[in-house]
A tleap script that builds the chain and sets N, CA, C and O, in Angstrom:
source leaprc.protein.ff14SB
mol = sequence {
  NMET THR LYS LYS SER ALA THR LYS LYS ASP
  ALA ARG LYS THR PRO ALA GLN ALA ARG SER
  LEU SER PRO LYS ILE GLU ALA ASN ARG ARG
  LYS GLU TRP ARG PHE ASP LEU PRO LEU SER
  SER PHE VAL GLU GLY ASN LEU PRO LYS GLY
  LYS LYS PHE ILE GLU SER THR THR LEU GLU
  ASN ILE SER ALA GLY GLY ALA TYR PHE THR
  LEU ASP SER GLY LEU ILE LEU GLY THR LYS
  ILE ASN LEU VAL ILE ASP LEU PRO ILE LYS
  LEU THR GLY GLY ARG LYS LEU GLN LEU VAL
  LEU GLY GLY ILE THR VAL ARG LEU GLU GLU
  ALA GLY LYS LYS GLY LYS THR GLN GLY VAL
  ALA ILE ARG PHE ASP LYS HIE PHE GLU ILE
  ILE GLU ILE LYS GLU GLN CGLN
}
set mol.1.N position { -51.169 7.954 -7.090 }
set mol.1.CA position { -49.938 6.564 -6.920 }
set mol.1.C position { -49.365 6.872 -5.532 }
set mol.1.O position { -49.226 7.906 -4.880 }
set mol.2.N position { -49.055 5.434 -5.309 }
set mol.2.CA position { -48.754 5.391 -3.596 }
set mol.2.C position { -47.557 5.332 -3.438 }
set mol.2.O position { -47.023 4.699 -4.348 }
set mol.3.N position { -46.566 5.873 -2.355 }
set mol.3.CA position { -45.486 5.678 -2.146 }
set mol.3.C position { -44.962 4.253 -1.453 }
set mol.3.O position { -45.586 3.728 -0.531 }
set mol.4.N position { -43.908 3.771 -1.937 }
set mol.4.CA position { -43.216 2.505 -1.543 }
set mol.4.C position { -42.689 2.650 -0.466 }
set mol.4.O position { -41.880 3.558 -0.277 }
set mol.5.N position { -43.094 1.639 0.628 }
set mol.5.CA position { -42.366 1.956 2.053 }
set mol.5.C position { -41.065 0.791 1.725 }
set mol.5.O position { -40.908 -0.070 0.860 }
set mol.6.N position { -40.261 1.264 2.888 }
set mol.6.CA position { -39.188 0.462 3.195 }
set mol.6.C position { -39.624 -0.918 3.581 }
set mol.6.O position { -40.642 -0.991 4.269 }
set mol.7.N position { -39.084 -1.887 3.284 }
set mol.7.CA position { -39.314 -3.399 3.689 }
set mol.7.C position { -38.979 -3.081 5.545 }
set mol.7.O position { -38.237 -2.213 6.004 }
set mol.8.N position { -39.728 -4.007 6.245 }
set mol.8.CA position { -39.238 -4.128 7.651 }
set mol.8.C position { -38.006 -4.631 7.597 }
set mol.8.O position { -37.275 -3.842 8.196 }
set mol.9.N position { -37.345 -5.612 7.154 }
set mol.9.CA position { -35.966 -5.905 7.135 }
set mol.9.C position { -35.172 -4.524 6.787 }
set mol.9.O position { -34.162 -4.398 7.479 }
set mol.10.N position { -35.373 -3.599 5.986 }
set mol.10.CA position { -34.470 -2.841 5.633 }
set mol.10.C position { -34.783 -1.353 6.735 }
set mol.10.O position { -33.983 -0.444 6.958 }
set mol.11.N position { -35.855 -1.464 7.148 }
set mol.11.CA position { -35.749 -0.338 8.197 }
set mol.11.C position { -35.062 -0.852 9.872 }
set mol.11.O position { -34.809 -0.058 10.779 }
set mol.12.N position { -34.881 -2.294 9.931 }
set mol.12.CA position { -34.306 -2.492 10.801 }
set mol.12.C position { -32.805 -2.483 11.030 }
set mol.12.O position { -32.387 -2.671 12.173 }
set mol.13.N position { -31.784 -2.233 9.805 }
set mol.13.CA position { -30.887 -1.798 9.871 }
set mol.13.C position { -30.072 -0.981 10.653 }
set mol.13.O position { -30.370 0.212 10.617 }
set mol.14.N position { -29.178 -1.279 11.312 }
set mol.14.CA position { -28.722 -0.120 11.842 }
set mol.14.C position { -27.456 0.938 10.970 }
set mol.14.O position { -27.040 0.608 9.860 }
set mol.15.N position { -27.089 1.901 11.511 }
set mol.15.CA position { -26.108 2.576 10.635 }
set mol.15.C position { -24.878 1.960 10.202 }
set mol.15.O position { -24.354 2.138 9.102 }
set mol.16.N position { -24.352 1.063 11.338 }
set mol.16.CA position { -23.215 0.535 10.861 }
set mol.16.C position { -23.489 -0.595 9.894 }
set mol.16.O position { -22.652 -0.880 9.037 }
set mol.17.N position { -24.667 -1.268 10.005 }
set mol.17.CA position { -24.788 -2.227 8.938 }
set mol.17.C position { -25.163 -1.922 7.551 }
set mol.17.O position { -25.016 -2.685 6.597 }
set mol.18.N position { -25.798 -0.409 7.515 }
set mol.18.CA position { -26.028 0.088 6.267 }
set mol.18.C position { -24.583 0.675 5.639 }
set mol.18.O position { -24.448 0.811 4.423 }
set mol.19.N position { -23.564 0.993 6.551 }
set mol.19.CA position { -22.235 1.653 5.767 }
set mol.19.C position { -21.797 0.069 5.409 }
set mol.19.O position { -21.271 0.142 4.298 }
set mol.20.N position { -21.782 -1.238 5.828 }
set mol.20.CA position { -21.360 -2.222 5.485 }
set mol.20.C position { -21.543 -2.768 4.087 }
set mol.20.O position { -20.790 -3.596 3.574 }
set mol.21.N position { -22.621 -2.228 3.508 }
set mol.21.CA position { -22.998 -2.303 1.994 }
set mol.21.C position { -21.907 -1.998 1.325 }
set mol.21.O position { -21.551 -2.810 0.471 }
set mol.22.N position { -21.094 -0.766 1.528 }
set mol.22.CA position { -20.217 0.058 0.671 }
set mol.22.C position { -19.365 -1.044 0.317 }
set mol.22.O position { -19.377 -2.118 0.919 }
set mol.23.N position { -18.532 -0.740 -0.783 }
set mol.23.CA position { -17.231 -1.778 -1.199 }
set mol.23.C position { -16.287 -2.043 0.257 }
set mol.23.O position { -15.829 -1.274 1.103 }
set mol.24.N position { -16.254 -3.559 0.072 }
set mol.24.CA position { -15.039 -3.663 1.209 }
set mol.24.C position { -13.226 -3.177 0.698 }
set mol.24.O position { -12.767 -3.481 -0.404 }
set mol.25.N position { -12.701 -2.660 1.409 }
set mol.25.CA position { -11.374 -2.341 0.945 }
set mol.25.C position { -10.313 -3.557 1.861 }
set mol.25.O position { -10.371 -3.604 3.090 }
set mol.26.N position { -9.703 -4.160 1.334 }
set mol.26.CA position { -8.683 -5.323 1.858 }
set mol.26.C position { -7.734 -4.220 2.164 }
set mol.26.O position { -7.457 -3.257 1.449 }
set mol.27.N position { -7.173 -4.593 3.628 }
set mol.27.CA position { -5.893 -3.969 4.047 }
set mol.27.C position { -4.668 -4.638 3.826 }
set mol.27.O position { -4.672 -5.869 3.836 }
set mol.28.N position { -3.618 -4.011 3.627 }
set mol.28.CA position { -2.268 -4.758 2.990 }
set mol.28.C position { -1.763 -5.167 4.460 }
set mol.28.O position { -2.019 -4.297 5.292 }
set mol.29.N position { -1.279 -5.996 4.827 }
set mol.29.CA position { -0.532 -6.394 6.058 }
set mol.29.C position { 0.502 -6.630 5.888 }
set mol.29.O position { 0.952 -7.224 6.868 }
set mol.30.N position { 1.403 -6.453 4.921 }
set mol.30.CA position { 2.764 -6.561 4.874 }
set mol.30.C position { 3.553 -5.345 5.201 }
set mol.30.O position { 3.321 -4.205 4.799 }
set mol.31.N position { 4.561 -5.751 6.019 }
set mol.31.CA position { 5.432 -4.709 6.708 }
set mol.31.C position { 6.140 -4.024 5.474 }
set mol.31.O position { 5.829 -2.834 5.451 }
set mol.32.N position { 6.994 -4.374 4.431 }
set mol.32.CA position { 7.428 -3.586 3.405 }
set mol.32.C position { 6.568 -3.653 2.143 }
set mol.32.O position { 5.869 -4.605 1.796 }
set mol.33.N position { 6.728 -2.518 1.532 }
set mol.33.CA position { 6.439 -2.311 -0.363 }
set mol.33.C position { 6.783 -3.547 -1.006 }
set mol.33.O position { 7.893 -4.053 -0.837 }
set mol.34.N position { 5.982 -4.017 -1.668 }
set mol.34.CA position { 6.369 -5.209 -2.844 }
set mol.34.C position { 6.462 -4.372 -4.469 }
set mol.34.O position { 5.642 -3.647 -5.033 }
set mol.35.N position { 7.503 -4.732 -4.783 }
set mol.35.CA position { 7.773 -4.195 -6.060 }
set mol.35.C position { 7.491 -5.295 -7.216 }
set mol.35.O position { 7.858 -6.461 -7.066 }
set mol.36.N position { 6.814 -4.850 -8.383 }
set mol.36.CA position { 7.084 -5.637 -9.343 }
set mol.36.C position { 7.814 -5.749 -10.327 }
set mol.36.O position { 7.380 -5.611 -11.470 }
set mol.37.N position { 9.123 -6.036 -10.036 }
set mol.37.CA position { 10.097 -6.221 -10.852 }
set mol.37.C position { 10.500 -7.801 -11.402 }
set mol.37.O position { 10.720 -8.786 -10.697 }
set mol.38.N position { 10.522 -7.701 -12.972 }
set mol.38.CA position { 10.438 -8.859 -13.425 }
set mol.38.C position { 12.241 -9.348 -13.892 }
set mol.38.O position { 12.733 -9.813 -14.920 }
set mol.39.N position { 12.739 -8.998 -12.705 }
set mol.39.CA position { 14.337 -9.515 -12.722 }
set mol.39.C position { 14.816 -10.981 -12.750 }
set mol.39.O position { 14.482 -11.809 -11.902 }
set mol.40.N position { 15.781 -11.281 -13.998 }
set mol.40.CA position { 16.021 -12.498 -14.118 }
set mol.40.C position { 16.964 -12.796 -12.818 }
set mol.40.O position { 17.630 -11.957 -12.211 }
set mol.41.N position { 16.859 -14.237 -12.525 }
set mol.41.CA position { 17.609 -14.739 -11.135 }
set mol.41.C position { 17.621 -16.154 -11.520 }
set mol.41.O position { 17.019 -16.676 -12.459 }
set mol.42.N position { 18.591 -16.832 -10.438 }
set mol.42.CA position { 18.403 -18.395 -10.504 }
set mol.42.C position { 18.130 -18.458 -8.801 }
set mol.42.O position { 18.249 -17.436 -8.125 }
set mol.43.N position { 17.772 -19.706 -8.227 }
set mol.43.CA position { 17.602 -20.400 -6.961 }
set mol.43.C position { 18.420 -21.419 -6.957 }
set mol.43.O position { 18.447 -22.158 -7.941 }
set mol.44.N position { 19.381 -21.695 -5.664 }
set mol.44.CA position { 19.996 -22.913 -5.687 }
set mol.44.C position { 19.717 -23.506 -4.130 }
set mol.44.O position { 19.569 -22.729 -3.187 }
set mol.45.N position { 19.685 -24.374 -4.035 }
set mol.45.CA position { 19.452 -25.217 -2.721 }
set mol.45.C position { 19.597 -26.565 -2.672 }
set mol.45.O position { 20.359 -27.159 -3.435 }
set mol.46.N position { 18.781 -27.234 -1.647 }
set mol.46.CA position { 18.585 -28.733 -1.482 }
set mol.46.C position { 16.842 -29.125 -1.575 }
set mol.46.O position { 15.844 -28.612 -1.068 }
set mol.47.N position { 17.046 -30.188 -2.409 }
set mol.47.CA position { 15.687 -30.735 -2.125 }
set mol.47.C position { 15.253 -31.497 -0.917 }
set mol.47.O position { 16.069 -31.861 -0.069 }
set mol.48.N position { 14.081 -31.721 -0.839 }
set mol.48.CA position { 13.438 -32.380 0.273 }
set mol.48.C position { 14.505 -33.688 0.831 }
set mol.48.O position { 14.790 -33.929 2.004 }
set mol.49.N position { 14.982 -34.428 -0.409 }
set mol.49.CA position { 15.779 -35.484 -0.169 }
set mol.49.C position { 17.266 -35.295 0.036 }
set mol.49.O position { 17.991 -36.246 0.330 }
set mol.50.N position { 17.741 -33.986 -0.131 }
set mol.50.CA position { 18.993 -33.829 0.129 }
set mol.50.C position { 19.644 -33.269 -1.375 }
set mol.50.O position { 20.637 -32.543 -1.428 }
set mol.51.N position { 18.853 -33.774 -2.627 }
set mol.51.CA position { 19.608 -33.468 -3.841 }
set mol.51.C position { 19.824 -31.936 -3.897 }
set mol.51.O position { 18.978 -31.240 -3.335 }
set mol.52.N position { 20.920 -31.310 -4.546 }
set mol.52.CA position { 21.105 -29.914 -4.820 }
set mol.52.C position { 20.384 -29.702 -6.217 }
set mol.52.O position { 20.233 -30.573 -7.074 }
set mol.53.N position { 19.919 -28.231 -6.295 }
set mol.53.CA position { 19.121 -28.121 -7.474 }
set mol.53.C position { 19.747 -26.385 -7.421 }
set mol.53.O position { 19.923 -25.637 -6.459 }
set mol.54.N position { 19.960 -26.191 -8.845 }
set mol.54.CA position { 19.850 -24.847 -9.412 }
set mol.54.C position { 18.676 -24.561 -10.640 }
set mol.54.O position { 18.574 -25.322 -11.602 }
set mol.55.N position { 17.942 -23.533 -10.485 }
set mol.55.CA position { 16.906 -23.765 -11.102 }
set mol.55.C position { 16.728 -21.826 -11.750 }
set mol.55.O position { 16.748 -20.859 -10.989 }
set mol.56.N position { 16.596 -21.760 -13.037 }
set mol.56.CA position { 16.551 -20.055 -13.223 }
set mol.56.C position { 15.018 -19.752 -13.220 }
set mol.56.O position { 14.178 -20.628 -13.428 }
set mol.57.N position { 14.770 -18.661 -13.010 }
set mol.57.CA position { 13.365 -17.916 -13.045 }
set mol.57.C position { 13.622 -16.326 -12.800 }
set mol.57.O position { 14.652 -15.717 -12.512 }
set mol.58.N position { 12.294 -15.894 -13.026 }
set mol.58.CA position { 12.106 -14.467 -13.235 }
set mol.58.C position { 11.337 -14.104 -11.798 }
set mol.58.O position { 10.400 -14.785 -11.383 }
set mol.59.N position { 11.807 -13.058 -11.167 }
set mol.59.CA position { 11.046 -12.489 -9.999 }
set mol.59.C position { 9.881 -11.956 -10.534 }
set mol.59.O position { 9.715 -11.273 -11.545 }
set mol.60.N position { 9.031 -12.406 -9.631 }
set mol.60.CA position { 7.410 -11.784 -10.020 }
set mol.60.C position { 7.418 -10.184 -9.139 }
set mol.60.O position { 7.083 -9.127 -9.674 }
set mol.61.N position { 7.831 -10.308 -7.841 }
set mol.61.CA position { 8.025 -9.002 -6.793 }
set mol.61.C position { 8.982 -9.464 -6.064 }
set mol.61.O position { 9.419 -10.615 -6.094 }
set mol.62.N position { 9.486 -8.211 -5.105 }
set mol.62.CA position { 10.548 -8.463 -4.408 }
set mol.62.C position { 10.346 -7.148 -3.521 }
set mol.62.O position { 10.085 -6.059 -4.033 }
set mol.63.N position { 10.492 -7.348 -2.126 }
set mol.63.CA position { 10.560 -6.104 -1.231 }
set mol.63.C position { 11.659 -6.395 -0.447 }
set mol.63.O position { 12.424 -7.252 -0.888 }
set mol.64.N position { 11.966 -5.776 0.823 }
set mol.64.CA position { 12.858 -5.520 1.696 }
set mol.64.C position { 12.802 -7.042 2.179 }
set mol.64.O position { 13.886 -7.625 2.232 }
set mol.65.N position { 11.751 -7.683 2.504 }
set mol.65.CA position { 11.986 -8.493 3.509 }
set mol.65.C position { 11.893 -10.157 2.613 }
set mol.65.O position { 12.164 -11.216 3.179 }
set mol.66.N position { 11.495 -10.060 1.273 }
set mol.66.CA position { 11.093 -11.340 0.745 }
set mol.66.C position { 10.932 -11.078 -0.830 }
set mol.66.O position { 11.014 -9.990 -1.400 }
set mol.67.N position { 10.672 -12.396 -1.423 }
set mol.67.CA position { 10.477 -12.188 -3.089 }
set mol.67.C position { 9.226 -13.229 -3.219 }
set mol.67.O position { 8.764 -13.867 -2.274 }
set mol.68.N position { 8.860 -13.269 -4.291 }
set mol.68.CA position { 7.965 -14.171 -4.735 }
set mol.68.C position { 8.348 -14.614 -6.387 }
set mol.68.O position { 8.576 -13.686 -7.163 }
set mol.69.N position { 8.411 -15.983 -6.884 }
set mol.69.CA position { 8.763 -16.316 -8.247 }
set mol.69.C position { 8.173 -17.609 -8.053 }
set mol.69.O position { 7.585 -18.052 -7.067 }
set mol.70.N position { 8.478 -18.242 -9.375 }
set mol.70.CA position { 7.894 -19.565 -9.819 }
set mol.70.C position { 8.987 -20.566 -10.015 }
set mol.70.O position { 10.057 -20.064 -10.360 }
set mol.71.N position { 8.968 -21.741 -9.889 }
set mol.71.CA position { 9.892 -22.918 -10.020 }
set mol.71.C position { 9.235 -24.211 -10.300 }
set mol.71.O position { 8.060 -24.498 -10.069 }
set mol.72.N position { 10.123 -24.933 -10.813 }
set mol.72.CA position { 9.551 -26.653 -11.226 }
set mol.72.C position { 10.418 -27.613 -10.101 }
set mol.72.O position { 10.472 -28.831 -10.266 }
set mol.73.N position { 11.001 -27.032 -9.095 }
set mol.73.CA position { 11.754 -28.011 -8.464 }
set mol.73.C position { 11.093 -28.714 -7.399 }
set mol.73.O position { 11.662 -29.668 -6.869 }
set mol.74.N position { 9.943 -28.339 -7.027 }
set mol.74.CA position { 9.449 -29.021 -5.872 }
set mol.74.C position { 9.765 -28.815 -4.369 }
set mol.74.O position { 9.473 -29.792 -3.679 }
set mol.75.N position { 10.215 -27.921 -3.812 }
set mol.75.CA position { 10.467 -27.159 -2.668 }
set mol.75.C position { 9.117 -27.537 -1.656 }
set mol.75.O position { 7.967 -27.745 -2.040 }
set mol.76.N position { 9.560 -27.554 -0.444 }
set mol.76.CA position { 8.816 -27.537 0.878 }
set mol.76.C position { 9.063 -26.551 1.692 }
set mol.76.O position { 10.170 -26.033 1.839 }
set mol.77.N position { 7.715 -26.138 2.451 }
set mol.77.CA position { 8.043 -25.178 3.455 }
set mol.77.C position { 9.152 -25.079 4.142 }
set mol.77.O position { 9.582 -26.222 4.289 }
set mol.78.N position { 9.895 -24.254 4.679 }
set mol.78.CA position { 11.063 -24.321 5.494 }
set mol.78.C position { 12.230 -24.451 4.775 }
set mol.78.O position { 13.292 -24.350 5.389 }
set mol.79.N position { 12.234 -24.696 3.364 }
set mol.79.CA position { 13.357 -24.831 2.728 }
set mol.79.C position { 14.351 -23.582 2.753 }
set mol.79.O position { 14.005 -22.455 2.400 }
set mol.80.N position { 15.762 -23.946 3.260 }
set mol.80.CA position { 16.652 -22.727 3.206 }
set mol.80.C position { 17.272 -22.694 1.534 }
set mol.80.O position { 17.495 -23.797 1.034 }
set mol.81.N position { 17.495 -21.676 0.841 }
set mol.81.CA position { 17.703 -21.388 -0.508 }
set mol.81.C position { 18.386 -20.465 -0.341 }
set mol.81.O position { 18.401 -19.830 0.713 }
set mol.82.N position { 19.337 -20.113 -1.702 }
set mol.82.CA position { 19.639 -19.075 -2.056 }
set mol.82.C position { 19.456 -18.267 -3.292 }
set mol.82.O position { 19.951 -18.675 -4.343 }
set mol.83.N position { 18.739 -17.074 -3.249 }
set mol.83.CA position { 18.352 -16.265 -4.456 }
set mol.83.C position { 19.328 -15.399 -5.015 }
set mol.83.O position { 19.904 -14.486 -4.423 }
set mol.84.N position { 19.492 -15.792 -6.343 }
set mol.84.CA position { 20.997 -14.796 -7.032 }
set mol.84.C position { 20.221 -13.929 -8.370 }
set mol.84.O position { 19.802 -14.439 -9.409 }
set mol.85.N position { 20.187 -12.612 -8.016 }
set mol.85.CA position { 19.422 -11.725 -8.868 }
set mol.85.C position { 20.493 -10.893 -9.723 }
set mol.85.O position { 21.495 -10.405 -9.200 }
set mol.86.N position { 20.174 -10.771 -11.160 }
set mol.86.CA position { 21.112 -10.406 -11.999 }
set mol.86.C position { 20.550 -8.731 -11.994 }
set mol.86.O position { 19.501 -8.333 -12.500 }
set mol.87.N position { 21.348 -8.094 -11.431 }
set mol.87.CA position { 20.877 -6.637 -11.617 }
set mol.87.C position { 20.812 -5.820 -12.964 }
set mol.87.O position { 21.474 -6.128 -13.956 }
set mol.88.N position { 20.098 -4.931 -12.913 }
set mol.88.CA position { 20.220 -4.133 -14.524 }
set mol.88.C position { 21.292 -3.575 -14.443 }
set mol.88.O position { 21.845 -3.137 -13.434 }
set mol.89.N position { 21.696 -3.567 -15.705 }
set mol.89.CA position { 23.021 -2.794 -16.224 }
set mol.89.C position { 23.104 -1.139 -15.976 }
set mol.89.O position { 24.024 -0.390 -15.644 }
set mol.90.N position { 21.968 -0.977 -16.236 }
set mol.90.CA position { 21.137 0.529 -16.138 }
set mol.90.C position { 21.362 0.899 -14.656 }
set mol.90.O position { 21.525 2.106 -14.481 }
set mol.91.N position { 21.407 0.136 -13.561 }
set mol.91.CA position { 21.407 0.430 -12.192 }
set mol.91.C position { 22.605 0.288 -11.695 }
set mol.91.O position { 22.856 0.665 -10.551 }
set mol.92.N position { 23.493 -0.264 -12.469 }
set mol.92.CA position { 24.921 -0.629 -11.761 }
set mol.92.C position { 26.268 0.184 -12.544 }
set mol.92.O position { 27.401 -0.296 -12.528 }
set mol.93.N position { 25.967 1.324 -13.134 }
set mol.93.CA position { 26.985 1.953 -13.961 }
set mol.93.C position { 27.788 1.110 -14.708 }
set mol.93.O position { 28.984 0.923 -14.484 }
set mol.94.N position { 27.027 0.509 -15.749 }
set mol.94.CA position { 27.535 -0.659 -16.632 }
set mol.94.C position { 28.651 -2.093 -16.247 }
set mol.94.O position { 29.453 -2.753 -16.907 }
set mol.95.N position { 28.225 -2.102 -14.988 }
set mol.95.CA position { 28.970 -3.333 -14.165 }
set mol.95.C position { 28.020 -4.347 -14.268 }
set mol.95.O position { 26.840 -4.003 -14.332 }
set mol.96.N position { 28.339 -5.660 -14.299 }
set mol.96.CA position { 27.576 -6.818 -14.049 }
set mol.96.C position { 27.618 -7.040 -12.875 }
set mol.96.O position { 28.728 -7.449 -12.536 }
set mol.97.N position { 26.683 -6.935 -11.824 }
set mol.97.CA position { 26.339 -7.355 -10.845 }
set mol.97.C position { 25.500 -8.177 -10.111 }
set mol.97.O position { 24.331 -7.844 -10.302 }
set mol.98.N position { 25.613 -9.143 -9.326 }
set mol.98.CA position { 24.555 -10.127 -8.907 }
set mol.98.C position { 24.255 -9.488 -7.488 }
set mol.98.O position { 25.085 -8.820 -6.872 }
set mol.99.N position { 22.968 -9.768 -7.038 }
set mol.99.CA position { 22.731 -9.589 -5.265 }
set mol.99.C position { 22.189 -11.028 -5.081 }
set mol.99.O position { 21.239 -11.583 -5.633 }
set mol.100.N position { 23.186 -11.536 -4.019 }
set mol.100.CA position { 23.040 -12.942 -3.421 }
set mol.100.C position { 22.269 -12.741 -2.128 }
set mol.100.O position { 22.672 -11.930 -1.293 }
set mol.101.N position { 21.079 -13.520 -1.929 }
set mol.101.CA position { 20.416 -13.354 -0.915 }
set mol.101.C position { 20.011 -14.537 -0.259 }
set mol.101.O position { 19.358 -15.290 -0.982 }
set mol.102.N position { 20.176 -14.864 0.720 }
set mol.102.CA position { 19.848 -16.112 1.710 }
set mol.102.C position { 18.389 -16.044 1.903 }
set mol.102.O position { 17.933 -14.918 2.103 }
set mol.103.N position { 17.409 -17.240 1.875 }
set mol.103.CA position { 16.187 -16.856 2.718 }
set mol.103.C position { 15.458 -18.538 2.776 }
set mol.103.O position { 15.930 -19.529 2.218 }
set mol.104.N position { 14.439 -18.494 3.457 }
set mol.104.CA position { 13.711 -19.699 3.681 }
set mol.104.C position { 12.307 -19.393 3.078 }
set mol.104.O position { 11.858 -18.251 3.177 }
set mol.105.N position { 11.558 -20.434 2.419 }
set mol.105.CA position { 10.459 -20.743 1.952 }
set mol.105.C position { 9.380 -20.518 2.870 }
set mol.105.O position { 9.398 -21.183 3.906 }
set mol.106.N position { 8.173 -19.469 2.630 }
set mol.106.CA position { 7.280 -19.455 3.833 }
set mol.106.C position { 5.759 -19.483 3.163 }
set mol.106.O position { 4.677 -19.506 3.751 }
set mol.107.N position { 6.012 -19.475 1.854 }
set mol.107.CA position { 4.600 -20.161 1.157 }
set mol.107.C position { 4.652 -20.773 0.043 }
set mol.107.O position { 5.356 -20.328 -0.863 }
set mol.108.N position { 3.971 -21.829 -0.093 }
set mol.108.CA position { 3.916 -22.403 -1.739 }
set mol.108.C position { 2.680 -22.467 -2.128 }
set mol.108.O position { 1.767 -22.559 -1.308 }
set mol.109.N position { 2.465 -22.426 -3.497 }
set mol.109.CA position { 1.137 -22.285 -3.972 }
set mol.109.C position { 1.262 -22.650 -5.414 }
set mol.109.O position { 2.301 -22.257 -5.945 }
set mol.110.N position { 0.478 -23.275 -6.115 }
set mol.110.CA position { 0.168 -23.576 -7.608 }
set mol.110.C position { 0.325 -22.643 -8.218 }
set mol.110.O position { -0.238 -21.618 -7.834 }
set mol.111.N position { 1.080 -22.614 -9.311 }
set mol.111.CA position { 1.747 -21.261 -10.254 }
set mol.111.C position { 0.639 -21.180 -11.070 }
set mol.111.O position { -0.095 -22.068 -11.504 }
set mol.112.N position { 0.623 -19.679 -11.251 }
set mol.112.CA position { -0.416 -19.264 -12.201 }
set mol.112.C position { 0.063 -19.165 -13.909 }
set mol.112.O position { -0.650 -19.273 -14.906 }
set mol.113.N position { 1.428 -18.939 -13.812 }
set mol.113.CA position { 1.867 -19.145 -15.187 }
set mol.113.C position { 1.968 -20.294 -15.641 }
set mol.113.O position { 1.955 -21.299 -14.929 }
set mol.114.N position { 2.103 -20.298 -17.118 }
set mol.114.CA position { 2.457 -21.613 -17.665 }
set mol.114.C position { 3.847 -21.672 -17.718 }
set mol.114.O position { 4.507 -20.654 -17.928 }
set mol.115.N position { 4.523 -23.116 -17.493 }
set mol.115.CA position { 5.901 -23.216 -17.744 }
set mol.115.C position { 6.309 -23.421 -16.333 }
set mol.115.O position { 7.402 -23.987 -16.290 }
set mol.116.N position { 5.894 -23.202 -15.354 }
set mol.116.CA position { 6.570 -23.579 -13.893 }
set mol.116.C position { 5.353 -24.044 -13.305 }
set mol.116.O position { 4.200 -23.891 -13.708 }
set mol.117.N position { 5.811 -24.673 -12.223 }
set mol.117.CA position { 4.665 -25.442 -11.247 }
set mol.117.C position { 4.239 -25.040 -10.060 }
set mol.117.O position { 3.199 -25.316 -9.462 }
set mol.118.N position { 5.379 -24.176 -9.690 }
set mol.118.CA position { 4.942 -24.075 -8.412 }
set mol.118.C position { 5.306 -22.391 -7.837 }
set mol.118.O position { 6.427 -21.911 -8.008 }
set mol.119.N position { 4.372 -21.751 -7.267 }
set mol.119.CA position { 5.096 -20.659 -6.690 }
set mol.119.C position { 5.354 -20.540 -5.490 }
set mol.119.O position { 4.634 -20.989 -4.598 }
set mol.120.N position { 6.580 -19.824 -5.286 }
set mol.120.CA position { 7.153 -19.888 -4.146 }
set mol.120.C position { 7.530 -18.273 -3.396 }
set mol.120.O position { 8.086 -17.337 -3.970 }
set mol.121.N position { 7.147 -18.299 -2.283 }
set mol.121.CA position { 7.519 -16.878 -1.538 }
set mol.121.C position { 8.544 -17.257 -0.403 }
set mol.121.O position { 8.305 -18.086 0.474 }
set mol.122.N position { 9.807 -16.490 -0.540 }
set mol.122.CA position { 10.403 -16.617 0.578 }
set mol.122.C position { 10.889 -15.226 1.311 }
set mol.122.O position { 10.888 -14.065 0.901 }
set mol.123.N position { 11.271 -15.760 2.457 }
set mol.123.CA position { 11.465 -14.401 3.710 }
set mol.123.C position { 13.279 -14.604 3.476 }
set mol.123.O position { 14.059 -15.540 3.654 }
set mol.124.N position { 13.383 -13.469 3.087 }
set mol.124.CA position { 15.030 -12.940 3.385 }
set mol.124.C position { 15.817 -13.172 4.730 }
set mol.124.O position { 15.258 -12.646 5.693 }
set mol.125.N position { 16.921 -13.802 5.000 }
set mol.125.CA position { 17.447 -13.804 6.003 }
set mol.125.C position { 18.467 -12.242 5.968 }
set mol.125.O position { 18.361 -11.517 4.979 }
set mol.126.N position { 19.391 -11.855 7.088 }
set mol.126.CA position { 19.573 -10.914 7.284 }
set mol.126.C position { 21.317 -10.772 6.232 }
set mol.126.O position { 21.964 -9.748 6.016 }
set mol.127.N position { 21.506 -11.666 5.954 }
set mol.127.CA position { 22.616 -11.492 5.167 }
set mol.127.C position { 22.525 -11.394 3.755 }
set mol.127.O position { 21.590 -11.941 3.168 }
set mol.128.N position { 23.374 -10.770 3.162 }
set mol.128.CA position { 23.489 -10.305 1.376 }
set mol.128.C position { 24.487 -10.262 1.311 }
set mol.128.O position { 25.260 -10.169 2.264 }
set mol.129.N position { 24.865 -10.338 -0.250 }
set mol.129.CA position { 26.459 -9.714 -0.972 }
set mol.129.C position { 25.903 -9.552 -2.421 }
set mol.129.O position { 25.006 -10.201 -2.958 }
set mol.130.N position { 26.671 -8.503 -2.937 }
set mol.130.CA position { 26.753 -7.908 -4.240 }
set mol.130.C position { 27.990 -8.311 -4.395 }
set mol.130.O position { 28.924 -7.896 -3.709 }
set mol.131.N position { 28.110 -9.345 -5.523 }
set mol.131.CA position { 29.293 -9.686 -6.348 }
set mol.131.C position { 29.321 -9.330 -7.608 }
set mol.131.O position { 28.251 -9.260 -8.214 }
set mol.132.N position { 30.485 -9.045 -8.232 }
set mol.132.CA position { 31.063 -8.596 -9.195 }
set mol.132.C position { 31.138 -9.843 -10.737 }
set mol.132.O position { 31.758 -10.835 -10.352 }
set mol.133.N position { 30.851 -9.953 -11.716 }
set mol.133.CA position { 30.676 -10.807 -12.714 }
set mol.133.C position { 32.086 -10.334 -13.373 }
set mol.133.O position { 32.122 -9.173 -13.782 }
set mol.134.N position { 33.039 -10.992 -13.483 }
set mol.134.CA position { 34.199 -10.312 -14.378 }
set mol.134.C position { 34.062 -11.069 -15.608 }
set mol.134.O position { 33.667 -12.235 -15.606 }
set mol.135.N position { 34.373 -10.448 -16.634 }
set mol.135.CA position { 34.358 -10.976 -17.599 }
set mol.135.C position { 35.489 -11.779 -18.257 }
set mol.135.O position { 36.579 -11.209 -18.208 }
set mol.136.N position { 35.474 -12.895 -18.822 }
set mol.136.CA position { 36.293 -13.939 -19.194 }
set mol.136.C position { 36.927 -13.371 -20.513 }
set mol.136.O position { 36.192 -12.867 -21.361 }
set mol.137.N position { 38.376 -13.452 -20.707 }
set mol.137.CA position { 39.238 -13.172 -21.367 }
set mol.137.C position { 39.542 -14.322 -22.412 }
set mol.137.O position { 40.458 -14.192 -23.224 }
savepdb mol mol.pdb
quit
């Protein structure tokens, strides 16, 4: 039996090229950790022609610098919006609290989920507010 020799093409590979055959690992270029937290929220702002809108949504993920969610409203890049997040009662000591964050749209894409048409990524500005929702009697 004869031993099969390496092809000329394989013999010419440098060690760096041989290592490149291993699975590629994608680097995360984000500055902050993102958390997949399906939090109920709503978004308010102005559409491109100035009409105000308010739309409920569920966050897909959030970080210290931004969030991602889906909408039907038809925003454009650079739109300033307010995101109002209902904080879970378990985390607030039984109080109904909302986190209000301002932001600007930095990425728009076709939504992957049924029911919403647009994926929206926003970058938060530095101002935020936590408000308590008082029960009406």
